[in-house]
C-alpha positions as CSV (number, residue, x, y, z in Angstrom):
1,M,-8.8,0.7,13.2
2,Y,-9.8,1.5,9.4
3,M,-11.0,4.9,9.0
4,P,-11.6,6.5,5.7
5,D,-10.2,10.0,5.0
6,E,-12.1,12.6,2.8
7,N,-11.2,11.1,-0.5
8,G,-12.3,7.8,0.6
9,W,-8.7,6.2,1.3
10,Q,-8.8,3.4,4.2
11,I,-6.1,4.7,6.8
12,L,-5.3,2.2,9.0
13,Y,-5.1,4.1,12.8
14,R,-4.2,2.0,15.7
15,N,-4.7,3.3,19.1
16,G,-3.6,7.0,18.1
17,T,0.0,5.6,17.7
18,E,0.5,6.9,14.4
19,R,-0.5,10.1,15.1
20,D,2.0,10.2,18.2
21,L,5.0,10.0,15.5
22,P,7.0,12.7,15.7
23,I,7.1,14.5,12.6
24,E,10.9,14.9,13.0
25,R,11.1,11.4,12.8
26,A,8.3,10.8,10.4
27,D,10.5,13.1,7.6
28,P,13.9,12.7,9.2
29,A,15.3,15.1,6.4
30,A,12.3,17.6,6.1
31,V,11.5,16.5,2.6
32,I,7.9,16.6,3.0
33,Q,7.9,19.9,5.2
34,R,9.6,21.7,2.9
35,A,7.3,20.8,0.1
36,L,4.3,21.7,1.8
37,G,6.1,25.0,2.4
38,G,6.7,25.6,-1.3
39,F,11.0,25.5,-0.7
40,P,11.9,22.5,-3.3
41,A,12.9,23.5,-6.5
42,P,10.0,24.4,-9.5
43,E,10.6,21.5,-11.7
44,A,10.5,18.7,-8.7
45,S,7.3,16.8,-9.4
46,A,5.3,15.7,-6.2
47,E,6.5,11.6,-7.3
48,Q,10.0,12.9,-7.1
49,I,9.6,14.5,-3.6
50,V,7.6,11.7,-2.3
51,L,10.2,9.5,-3.6
52,T,12.9,11.2,-1.9
53,W,10.8,11.5,1.3
54,L,10.7,7.4,0.9
55,M,14.3,7.3,0.7
56,T,15.2,9.0,3.6
57,L,13.2,7.5,6.0
58,P,15.4,5.2,8.6
59,R,15.3,1.4,7.7
60,E,13.2,0.7,10.6
61,L,9.9,3.2,10.2
62,D,7.3,1.8,8.2
63,P,6.5,4.0,5.3
64,P,2.8,3.6,5.7
65,R,2.9,4.6,9.3
66,A,5.4,7.6,8.8
67,A,2.8,8.5,6.0
68,R,-0.2,8.3,8.4
69,S,2.0,10.2,10.9
70,L,2.5,13.1,8.6
71,L,-1.0,13.2,7.5
72,A,-2.4,13.4,10.9
73,A,0.4,16.0,12.0
74,R,-0.5,19.6,12.4
75,M,2.2,21.5,10.0
76,P,1.9,25.3,9.9
77,C,2.8,25.4,6.3
78,C,-0.5,23.3,5.7
79,R,-2.9,26.0,7.2
80,S,-1.7,28.6,5.0
81,A,-2.3,29.4,0.8
82,Q,-1.2,25.9,-0.5
83,P,2.1,25.6,-3.4
84,S,1.1,24.2,-6.3
85,G,1.7,20.5,-6.1
86,V,0.5,20.1,-2.3
87,S,-2.4,18.3,-2.9
88,E,-0.5,15.7,-5.0
89,I,1.8,15.1,-2.4
90,R,-0.5,14.8,0.0
91,H,-3.0,12.5,-2.4
92,L,0.3,10.3,-2.7
93,L,0.7,10.0,1.2
94,R,-2.5,8.9,1.4
95,Y,-1.9,5.9,-0.9
96,I,1.3,5.5,0.7
97,A,-0.6,5.3,4.3
98,S,-3.5,2.9,3.2
99,H,-1.5,-0.3,2.7
100,H,0.4,-2.1,5.2
101,K,3.6,-3.0,6.8
102,S,6.0,-2.9,3.4
103,R,9.8,-3.5,4.1
104,A,10.6,-6.9,4.5
105,W,14.1,-7.2,5.3
């Protein structure tokens, strides 16, 4: 089922399976978790952070599914005062989540 998020992205949810993916699996190196908590180096752009996250995903894990899981996760760092770049990171995750399975190998 496709559901629009607050910015109009059409994000695919199938019976909640994407929401059930553990955050440790969706972000194995905690790149996004640290970024949302304000931990990366100040010179890292949102694009660099998301690209780093994509490169740390296991080969068998589909990036759109992992992005949907991260967006659906209740990360405590997201509820507090948001560090700069959080909205850009979330925007890029929504963009990735709006795609179908992307890895062909």
